[in-house]
C-alpha positions as CSV (number, residue, x, y, z in Angstrom):
1,M,43.0,19.8,-116.0
2,R,44.3,16.5,-117.2
3,T,47.7,18.0,-117.8
4,L,47.8,19.4,-114.2
5,T,46.9,15.9,-112.8
6,Q,49.7,14.2,-114.8
7,T,52.1,16.9,-113.6
8,L,51.2,16.4,-109.9
9,L,51.5,12.6,-110.3
10,V,55.0,13.0,-111.7
11,F,56.0,15.4,-108.9
12,A,54.7,12.9,-106.2
13,L,56.6,10.0,-107.8
14,L,59.8,12.0,-107.9
15,T,59.3,13.2,-104.3
16,T,58.8,9.6,-103.2
17,L,62.0,8.4,-105.0
18,S,64.0,11.3,-103.5
19,A,62.7,10.4,-100.0
20,C,64.1,6.8,-100.3
21,S,67.1,6.0,-98.2
22,L,70.0,6.2,-100.6
23,L,72.7,5.3,-98.1
24,D,71.1,2.1,-96.8
25,V,73.7,-0.3,-98.4
26,K,74.4,-3.5,-96.5
27,I,77.8,-5.0,-96.9
28,E,77.2,-8.7,-96.4
29,N,79.6,-11.2,-94.9
30,P,81.6,-12.6,-97.8
31,A,81.8,-16.1,-96.2
32,E,79.0,-18.4,-96.9
33,P,77.6,-19.8,-93.7
34,L,77.2,-23.5,-93.2
35,T,73.7,-24.7,-93.4
36,D,71.7,-25.9,-90.4
37,Q,72.1,-29.5,-91.6
38,Q,75.9,-29.1,-91.9
39,M,76.1,-27.6,-88.4
40,N,73.9,-30.4,-87.0
41,M,76.2,-33.0,-88.7
42,R,79.2,-31.4,-87.0
43,K,77.6,-30.9,-83.6
44,L,75.9,-34.3,-83.3
45,T,79.0,-36.2,-84.4
46,R,81.2,-34.4,-81.8
47,D,78.5,-34.9,-79.2
48,F,78.7,-38.7,-80.0
49,L,82.5,-38.7,-79.5
50,P,82.3,-38.8,-75.7
51,I,79.9,-41.7,-75.9
52,Y,82.2,-43.5,-78.2
53,S,85.3,-42.9,-76.1
54,E,83.6,-43.9,-72.8
55,T,82.4,-47.2,-74.4
56,I,85.8,-48.1,-75.7
57,E,87.6,-47.2,-72.5
58,Q,85.1,-49.1,-70.3
59,V,85.5,-52.3,-72.4
60,A,89.3,-52.0,-72.5
61,D,89.6,-51.4,-68.8
62,E,87.4,-54.4,-67.9
63,I,89.5,-56.6,-70.1
64,V,92.8,-55.3,-68.6
65,E,91.6,-55.8,-65.1
66,G,90.3,-59.3,-65.8
67,T,93.4,-60.8,-67.4
68,D,96.9,-61.5,-66.2
69,D,98.3,-61.9,-69.8
70,I,100.7,-59.0,-70.3
71,D,100.5,-59.4,-74.1
72,V,96.7,-59.1,-74.1
73,K,96.8,-56.1,-71.8
74,V,99.3,-54.3,-74.1
75,S,97.2,-55.2,-77.2
76,V,94.0,-53.8,-75.5
77,L,95.7,-50.6,-74.4
78,Y,97.1,-50.1,-77.9
79,W,93.7,-50.6,-79.4
80,K,92.1,-48.2,-77.0
81,L,94.8,-45.6,-77.8
82,S,94.6,-46.0,-81.6
83,S,90.8,-46.1,-81.7
84,D,90.5,-42.9,-79.6
85,Q,93.0,-41.1,-81.8
86,A,91.3,-42.2,-85.0
87,A,87.9,-41.1,-83.7
88,V,89.1,-37.6,-82.7
89,S,90.9,-37.2,-86.1
90,A,87.7,-38.2,-87.9
91,A,85.5,-35.8,-85.8
92,L,87.7,-32.8,-86.4
93,Q,87.6,-32.7,-90.2
94,S,86.3,-29.6,-91.9
95,D,83.7,-31.1,-94.2
96,P,80.6,-32.2,-92.1
97,M,79.7,-34.9,-94.5
98,I,83.2,-36.3,-94.5
99,V,83.0,-36.3,-90.6
100,I,79.9,-38.5,-90.7
101,I,81.4,-40.9,-93.3
102,D,84.8,-41.2,-91.7
103,M,83.4,-41.9,-88.2
104,W,81.0,-44.4,-89.6
105,L,83.8,-46.1,-91.5
106,L,86.0,-46.2,-88.4
107,I,83.4,-48.0,-86.3
108,A,82.5,-50.4,-89.2
109,E,86.2,-51.3,-89.6
110,Q,86.5,-52.2,-86.0
111,K,83.4,-54.4,-86.1
112,L,84.8,-56.2,-89.1
113,Y,88.3,-56.6,-87.6
114,F,87.1,-58.0,-84.2
115,S,84.7,-60.4,-85.9
116,S,87.6,-61.9,-87.9
117,D,90.3,-64.5,-87.0
118,A,93.0,-61.9,-87.2
119,A,92.1,-60.3,-83.9
120,N,92.5,-63.6,-82.0
121,E,96.3,-63.5,-82.5
122,F,96.6,-60.4,-80.3
123,F,93.5,-60.5,-78.1
124,K,93.4,-64.3,-77.5
125,G,89.6,-64.5,-77.1
126,T,89.0,-61.2,-75.4
127,E,87.9,-59.8,-78.7
128,Q,84.5,-61.5,-78.1
129,D,84.0,-58.9,-75.3
130,I,84.8,-56.0,-77.7
131,T,82.6,-57.0,-80.6
132,P,79.2,-56.4,-78.9
133,A,80.3,-53.0,-77.7
134,V,81.5,-52.0,-81.2
135,T,78.4,-53.4,-82.8
136,E,76.2,-51.3,-80.5
137,L,78.2,-48.2,-81.3
138,L,77.8,-48.8,-85.0
139,T,74.0,-49.2,-84.5
140,Q,73.8,-46.0,-82.6
141,F,75.8,-44.0,-85.1
142,K,73.9,-45.4,-88.1
143,A,70.7,-44.3,-86.4
144,L,72.2,-40.9,-85.7
145,S,73.3,-40.6,-89.4
146,K,69.9,-41.6,-90.6
147,A,68.3,-38.9,-88.6
148,I,70.6,-36.2,-89.9
149,L,71.0,-37.1,-93.6
150,T,68.4,-37.3,-96.2
151,E,67.3,-40.7,-97.5
152,K,69.4,-40.2,-100.6
153,E,72.5,-39.1,-98.7
154,Y,72.2,-42.0,-96.2
155,S,71.9,-44.6,-99.0
156,K,74.9,-43.1,-100.8
157,A,77.0,-43.0,-97.7
158,S,76.0,-46.6,-96.7
159,G,77.0,-47.8,-100.2
160,F,80.4,-46.0,-100.0
161,I,81.1,-47.6,-96.6
162,D,80.3,-51.1,-97.9
163,Q,82.6,-50.5,-100.9
164,Q,85.5,-49.3,-98.7
165,L,85.2,-52.3,-96.4
166,S,85.3,-54.7,-99.3
167,Q,88.3,-53.0,-100.9
168,D,90.4,-52.4,-97.8
169,E,89.8,-54.9,-95.1
170,P,91.6,-53.9,-91.8
171,E,94.5,-56.2,-91.0
172,N,95.5,-54.7,-87.6
173,M,94.1,-52.7,-84.7
174,S,95.8,-49.4,-85.5
175,F,93.0,-48.3,-87.9
176,K,95.2,-45.7,-89.4
177,R,93.6,-44.5,-92.6
178,G,94.4,-41.8,-95.0
179,S,91.9,-39.1,-96.2
180,I,88.8,-40.6,-97.8
181,I,87.8,-37.3,-99.5
182,A,89.2,-38.4,-102.9
183,Q,87.5,-41.8,-102.7
184,W,84.2,-40.2,-101.6
185,Y,84.1,-37.8,-104.5
186,Q,85.2,-40.4,-107.0
187,Y,82.3,-42.7,-105.7
188,Q,79.9,-39.9,-106.4
189,G,81.3,-39.4,-109.9
190,L,82.7,-36.0,-109.0
191,S,86.2,-34.5,-109.1
192,L,88.1,-32.9,-106.3
193,A,87.5,-29.5,-107.9
194,D,83.9,-30.0,-106.7
195,A,85.0,-30.5,-103.1
196,N,83.3,-28.4,-100.4
197,S,85.9,-25.8,-99.3
198,N,83.4,-23.6,-97.4
199,V,84.5,-23.3,-93.7
200,G,81.5,-21.1,-92.7
201,T,81.3,-17.7,-91.3
202,L,83.9,-16.2,-88.9
203,P,81.9,-17.2,-85.7
204,Q,81.5,-20.7,-87.0
205,V,85.2,-20.9,-87.8
206,M,86.1,-19.7,-84.3
207,S,83.7,-22.2,-82.7
208,D,85.2,-25.0,-84.7
209,I,88.7,-24.0,-83.7
210,S,87.7,-24.0,-80.0
211,D,86.3,-27.5,-80.4
212,R,89.5,-28.6,-82.0
213,V,91.7,-27.3,-79.3
214,D,89.5,-28.8,-76.5
215,L,89.3,-32.3,-78.1
216,S,92.9,-32.4,-79.1
217,T,94.1,-31.4,-75.7
218,A,91.9,-34.0,-73.9
219,Q,93.0,-36.7,-76.3
220,A,96.7,-35.9,-75.9
221,S,96.6,-36.1,-72.1
222,K,94.9,-39.5,-72.3
223,S,97.4,-40.7,-74.9
224,I,100.3,-39.9,-72.6
225,A,98.7,-41.8,-69.7
226,W,97.9,-44.9,-71.8
227,K,101.4,-45.0,-73.4
228,L,103.0,-44.8,-69.9
229,E,100.8,-47.7,-68.8
230,M,101.9,-49.8,-71.8
231,L,105.5,-48.9,-71.1
232,N,105.1,-50.1,-67.5
233,L,103.6,-53.4,-68.6
234,R,106.4,-54.0,-71.2
235,S,109.1,-53.3,-68.6
236,G,107.9,-56.2,-66.4
237,L,107.8,-54.2,-63.2
238,K,104.7,-55.2,-61.3
239,D,102.7,-52.9,-59.0
240,G,104.1,-52.8,-55.5
241,Q,107.4,-54.5,-56.5
242,L,109.4,-51.4,-55.7
243,S,107.7,-50.9,-52.4
244,Q,108.4,-54.5,-51.3
245,L,112.1,-54.0,-52.3
246,L,112.4,-50.8,-50.2
247,G,110.6,-52.5,-47.3
248,S,113.0,-55.4,-47.4
249,I,116.0,-53.1,-47.4
250,Q,114.6,-51.2,-44.5
251,K,114.1,-54.3,-42.5
252,T,117.6,-55.6,-43.2
253,A,119.1,-52.3,-42.2
254,A,117.3,-52.5,-38.8
255,Q,118.6,-56.0,-38.2
256,L,122.1,-54.9,-39.0
257,A,121.8,-52.0,-36.6
258,D,120.8,-54.4,-33.8
259,L,123.7,-56.8,-34.6
260,T,126.2,-54.0,-34.6
261,E,126.0,-53.5,-30.9
262,D,126.5,-57.2,-30.1
263,N,129.1,-58.4,-32.7
264,P,130.9,-55.8,-34.9
265,E,133.1,-58.4,-36.6
266,R,130.1,-60.5,-37.6
267,V,128.3,-57.4,-38.9
268,K,131.3,-56.6,-41.0
269,R,131.3,-60.0,-42.6
270,I,127.5,-59.8,-43.2
271,A,127.9,-56.4,-44.7
272,E,130.6,-57.6,-47.1
273,T,128.5,-60.6,-48.1
274,F,125.4,-58.5,-48.5
275,G,127.3,-56.1,-50.6
276,E,128.6,-58.8,-52.9
277,E,125.1,-60.3,-53.4
278,F,123.1,-57.1,-53.5
279,S,125.3,-55.1,-55.8
280,P,124.3,-57.1,-59.0
281,I,120.6,-56.7,-58.1
282,M,121.0,-53.0,-57.6
283,A,123.0,-52.6,-60.8
284,E,120.2,-54.5,-62.7
285,F,117.5,-52.4,-61.0
286,T,119.4,-49.2,-61.8
287,A,119.7,-50.2,-65.4
288,E,116.0,-50.9,-65.6
289,L,115.2,-47.5,-64.1
290,T,117.6,-45.8,-66.5
291,E,116.0,-47.5,-69.4
292,E,112.5,-46.6,-68.2
293,R,113.6,-43.0,-67.7
294,L,115.0,-42.7,-71.2
295,A,111.9,-44.3,-72.7
296,L,109.7,-41.9,-70.7
297,A,111.8,-38.9,-71.8
298,E,111.6,-40.1,-75.4
299,L,107.8,-40.5,-75.1
300,L,107.3,-37.1,-73.6
301,T,109.5,-35.6,-76.4
302,E,107.4,-37.2,-79.1
303,Q,104.2,-36.0,-77.5
304,R,105.6,-32.5,-77.1
305,Q,106.7,-32.5,-80.8
306,A,103.3,-33.8,-81.9
307,L,101.5,-31.1,-79.8
308,G,103.8,-28.5,-81.4
309,V,103.0,-29.7,-84.9
310,M,99.3,-29.7,-84.1
311,V,99.4,-26.2,-82.7
312,S,101.4,-25.0,-85.8
313,E,98.9,-26.6,-88.2
314,E,96.0,-25.0,-86.3
315,R,97.7,-21.6,-86.4
316,A,98.4,-22.0,-90.1
317,Q,94.8,-23.0,-90.8
318,I,93.5,-20.0,-88.8
319,L,95.8,-17.6,-90.7
320,T,94.7,-19.1,-94.0
321,D,91.0,-18.9,-93.1
322,A,91.4,-15.3,-91.8
323,E,93.3,-14.2,-95.0
324,A,90.7,-15.8,-97.2
325,I,87.9,-14.1,-95.3
326,S,89.7,-10.7,-95.4
327,D,90.3,-11.0,-99.1
328,R,86.7,-11.8,-99.8
329,L,85.6,-9.0,-97.5
330,I,87.8,-6.4,-99.3
331,R,86.6,-7.6,-102.7
332,T,83.0,-7.4,-101.6
333,T,83.5,-4.0,-100.0
334,I,85.0,-2.6,-103.2
335,E,82.1,-3.9,-105.2
336,E,79.6,-2.4,-102.8
337,L,81.4,0.9,-102.8
338,K,81.2,1.0,-106.6
339,S,77.5,0.4,-106.4
340,L,77.2,3.0,-103.6
341,I,79.0,5.6,-105.7
342,V,76.7,5.0,-108.7
343,I,73.6,5.3,-106.4
344,V,74.9,8.5,-104.8
345,V,75.6,10.1,-108.2
346,A,72.2,9.1,-109.5
347,A,70.6,10.4,-106.3
348,L,72.3,13.8,-106.7
349,L,71.2,14.1,-110.3
350,L,67.7,13.2,-109.3
351,L,67.8,15.6,-106.4
352,I,69.0,18.4,-108.7
353,L,66.2,17.6,-111.1
354,V,63.6,17.7,-108.3
355,L,64.9,20.9,-106.7
356,F,65.5,23.0,-109.8
357,F,63.8,21.8,-112.9
358,V,60.5,20.3,-111.6
359,P,59.4,23.6,-109.8
360,F,60.0,25.6,-113.0
361,Y,58.2,23.0,-115.1
362,I,55.2,23.0,-112.7
363,G,55.1,26.8,-112.6
364,Y,55.2,26.9,-116.4
365,L,52.3,24.5,-116.7
366,L,50.3,26.4,-114.0
367,G,50.9,29.7,-115.8
368,K,50.0,28.3,-119.1
369,N,46.8,26.8,-117.7
370,K,45.9,30.2,-116.1
371,G,46.5,32.0,-119.4
372,K,44.1,29.7,-121.2
373,K,41.4,30.4,-118.6
374,N,41.9,34.2,-118.9
375,R,41.6,34.1,-122.6
376,A,38.5,32.0,-122.3
């Protein structure tokens, strides 16, 4: 009886194993997804970008409208342009931690610059209106960073910012900085081989690309408008000057038409005198327009080339990411297929064992047991 019980248990176990799903093999996404914290770093920093841009633009516009100094207006516009470009560049980096640090460093550099005497040379006292706004932005972003990062990460990032400001104090308002990735990893005692190269899953990559295109397009359109405004200020042409000139010409033409009917000879002399005096003015005005047109054409060409370079870089990055993901997917698929083949072969062997050998073995045991009972 004990032998029969053991046999039935073995048969039940084998039947259970054979009933398991042998083909339920899941091929996982080979790309490692970004963590919730990393996605929050990226999202909250990019959500902060409109707040940053609106604050900078509002302060700059108020200064431009409140001063008649052309040099100050040009300096403020150049700062607004450079600051906005640097912020977008910082927010669009791949590593979420680098995004946080680079944006933080950018705002801290501006606070340091506008609090120094170097800013007075270009802004002539108006930097006192910029400093409070930049200080408030720095306070907001530090609070945001503290909410996202762990206490250890925040402390380390803060120490790195302080070190960078002490080593490389900004001397102008362009705020053009190279990559801080090498300095950041060196500060942590790590090598660039330890750099985070994970870009996330395919949906995360596509979402990132969409953000990049939207932000870059919006920033490029604003840059063109601000550069045209600076170009207009540098040319010396004031608003309404062209309209006044055209109005004066129209008025003079009407007076000449009235005089033509009364005294043709006098009109002829006036026309000759007018031509002699007005020709140099028109020549100078035409030269200025030609110069402005050439400068505008050059500016548009530069922007078009920059946009082409940006699109090419984004396309190359997309192709690189897609190729890396496809390679990892192929490798993972091959590995999973190997495992699947082994499982299928083992399942077939087990199935053969269950269907052919086990019934014979059970019959043999049952017959043997029955024979013992008959003899008894």
